N, C-alpha and C positions, 0 to 999 in steps of 0.2 A: 219729062225731066228726070234725069237719073237721080236716085236717092242714095246718098252715101250711107253705108252700113258700118256702124262703129262696133268693133269687136270688144267684148268685155274682157277685163283682165283675166277672168277665169278661163275663157275660151282660148286666149292667147297662150296661157300657161299649159293648157291641155295640148294645144298644137305643138308647142315647144317640146313637151314630154314625148309626144308621138315621134317627132323628128329625131330626138335623141335615141329613142328605142330602135328606130330604123338604122341609125348610124352604128349603134352598139352591135346589132345583129350582123351588119355588113362587115365590120372590122374585127369582131371577135375580141374586143378590148374592154369588155365589162370587168370592173374591178382591176383595171390595168395595173401591172406591176413591172418593176424593173427586172431585167434579166437575172440579176444576182439575188433577188429576194428569195427567201426560203420557200420551197414547195409546200403547198397546202393540201393537195389532193391525197397525199399518202400518210398524213399524220396519224390517222387512226389505224393504220395497217400494222400487222405483226410482220416485221421484216426478217425475223430470225430464220425463216424457212427458205430465203433466197440465196442463191449461189452456194448451196451445200454440196460441194463436189466430192467430199469424202463419202457421202451416201449416194452418189450418182450411180446410175446403171452402168453395166459393162460397156455399153455402146459409147457413152460419154468418155469413159476412161480410155477405151481403145482409140477413140478419135484423137485425144491429146497425145497419146503415145506415138501415133503416126505423124501428127503435125510437128511435134518436137523433134522427130527424127528427120523429116524431109524438108523443113524450112531452113535452107542453107543460104549462105551468101551467093553461091553460084546459081541456085534456083531463083533467088530474088533478082539478080541482075538480068537473067533471061526473061523473067516475067515482066519486068519493066520495059525491056526492049520490045517484047511482043506487044505490050500495050501501046507503045508509041507508033508501031507499024501496022496496026490492025484496028479497023472499026468493026465491031461485032454485030451491030444491029442499028436500025433507025426506028425509034419509037417515041411516043409522048410519055410523059411521066406517069400518067394514069394507066396507059397501056402496059408500062413496065411493072406497075403495081399488080395489075391483073395477071400478068405472066408469072410473077413471083408467088402468086397465091397458091401454087401447087407445091411450094418448097417447104419442107420441115427441117429445121436446124438440128442436126444430130448432136451438137455439143452443148445445147442449152438445157440445163436441168430444171428450168422454171416454167416451161410451157410446151405444149404440143399443138398450139394453135397455128394457123397459117400465118405467113408473113404479112398478108394484107390486114389481118386482124390486129397483129402487133403494131403495125405502122399507124393504123387509125387509133388504137388505144393510146399510143404515145402522143400523137398529135392532139387528141381530144383532152388528154390530161393537161397538156401545156396550155391549150385554149381555155380550159376550165379555170386555170390559175391566172388567166389574163396576161400571160407573157407575150412578148412581141410577135407580130405576125410572121416575121422571118423565122423565128424559133419554132412556131407551130409547123411551118413548112419543113424545117429540119427534122422535126419529129415524124412527119409524114414520109420522108424520103430516106432517112438515115441508113436504112438497111438495104436500099435498092441495089447496092453493089453486089448483093448475093445473086444477082443475075449472072455473075461469072459462072455459076454452077452449070448454066445452060450453054455457055459459050466456050467449051473446050477446057474446062477445069480438069485437073487430074483426079479430083475427088472432092470431098468437102474440106480436106485439110488445108487447101490453098484458097479457101473461100471464107470460112467462118472460124470462130474461136477467139479467145483472148489473144491479143497481139503483144509482141515483144520486139526488142531490137536485135538485129543480126549484125555480125561484124565486130561484136565485143562479147565478153563473157556472159553466158546466160545467167540472169539474176536469180537468186534463190527465192525471190518473191513472185516469180511466175507461177501460175497454177501448177500444182504437183511438184514444184521445186526444180532446181537445176539438175538434179540427178536424173530426171526424166529425159535429159538430152544426151545421155551417154552414148547413144547410137547415132547421134548427129555427126556428120563428118567434120564439122567445125569445132566440135567439143574439145579436141586435143590439138587443134591448130595453133601454133605458137603466135601467129599474127592476130587471130580472132579471139583467143581465150583469155586475154588480159582485161582488166576492168574497163579500159577505154578502147581497146582494140584499134580499129582504124580511125577512131574519132579522137577528139581532144576535149579537155575540160571546158565547159561553157560554149561549145561549138554551136549549140542551138539544134532543136529537134528537126528543123527544116533540112538539116544536113545529116540526119540519122536515118538509116534504112530500117523501117519497121517491116516485119514479116508481111509478105504479100497476101492480100485478101480483099474482102468487100470494102473495108474502110479506105484503104489506099486507092483502090480502083475508083470508088465513087468520089472521093475527094478530088482526084485529078479531073474527072468529068465535070463536076459541079463548079470547080474553080474556074474553068474555062468557058462554061456555058450558062452561068447564072450570075445574078447580082447579090447573092447571099453574102452578108458581111463576114469578116475574117473570124469572128467568134463562132459563127455557124459552120464555117469550113473546119475549124478546129474540132467542133462537136462531132462532125462527120468523120474526120481522120482519126481521132483519138478515142472514140466512145468505147471501143473494145480494148483499149490500152490500159487495162486494169492494174497491171504492176506499177504503172506510172501514176494514174490519177486517184487510185484507191490505196495502194500499198506503199507509195513513196519511193519507188525505185527510179533510177535513171536521172535523178534531179541534178547530179553533177554535170550532166550534159546540157542542161537548160540554159538559155540566155534570158534576158529581161522580158522579151516578148512572150516567151513560153510561160512565164509565171502568170501573165495576164490571161493567156489562153487556158491554163490549167483551171483557173476559177470558172471560166465559161463552161468547160467540159464537166466540172463537178456540179455546176448548176443544172446541166442537162441530164446527168446520170439518173436521178430518181425517176424521170419520166420514161426513160428507156427500161430501167430495171423493174420498178414497182408497179407500172401500169399493166404488166402482163397478167395480173390476176383479176382484172376488171371484166365487166360484162362485154359481150361481143357487140361492137358498133354496127349500125346499119349503113353499109357502104353506099347504097343507092340514095339514101336521104342526105348523107354527108357530101356526096360528090359535087353538087353545085358550089358549095362553099369552098371546097379545096381546089376545084378547077380554077376558080377565080384567084386563089392564092398562088397556085402554080404559075398562072399567066403573069402574075405581078412580078415574079422574080426570075422567070425563064423567058427572056426575050424571043427565043426561037422555040416554037412549040414542039417540033420534032427534034429529039436529042440524039446525038451520035454516041452510041454505047460501045 
């Protein structure tokens, strides 16, 4: 005869705790927070040493001199046309991360680590703070557009660096100021050198051409091949748009939707900027967790790059 075994309240409580622990590990939502909650991981950090471009090495200064000269309206129109008419590679997201691991960003004064390290640092900081799973994924992939460097880029000037609008006057809040654009062919163009240029007040940033690089490139790829929400897409497209989200430039071009996206980008920025000084993550140990996260938001495993 079968004997019913009655579980004690204590054993049921232990079992429940164990189940909760498994679920927390699986979702990465321990101490879950809202997207817009203040970041916690960086509160004890001295942030005064980040983005100190005045003390940057000549390599960084020379990079921006070149970028500010060559990022023209004509170049940007051509770059977007090339993007629409060419698939550069077929790779999974993780394969793209591994390929990018050999790339060092010439314009970044805050780190000399590989891009794989930076991506994992960003994602782990977001995960540590209990932010949404899709935001953890954005941290993991936000710089994958730097793959452009391997796919026929002219140099690093059309891949990395702070971004800005082309087709209107170069704002003095862009890094190194608008005088650094004096050799740009658009600088004295009567159509492009007015405050609004080819745009209009409140036209919305979706209608503004930002200088071509890894942000714009990855944004268009992820928009069409993932289920990441619009806030995550904004984080990808605008995370290098420091004149806008940090210095307050271009706000006259914004529409109501852009104001919402601005808050999302500002919520992401600490995890991009201040995670660069953390210890180097172990990619092999973290891979299973992030592979599951990638599969959750990318229906097609092999991405068209």
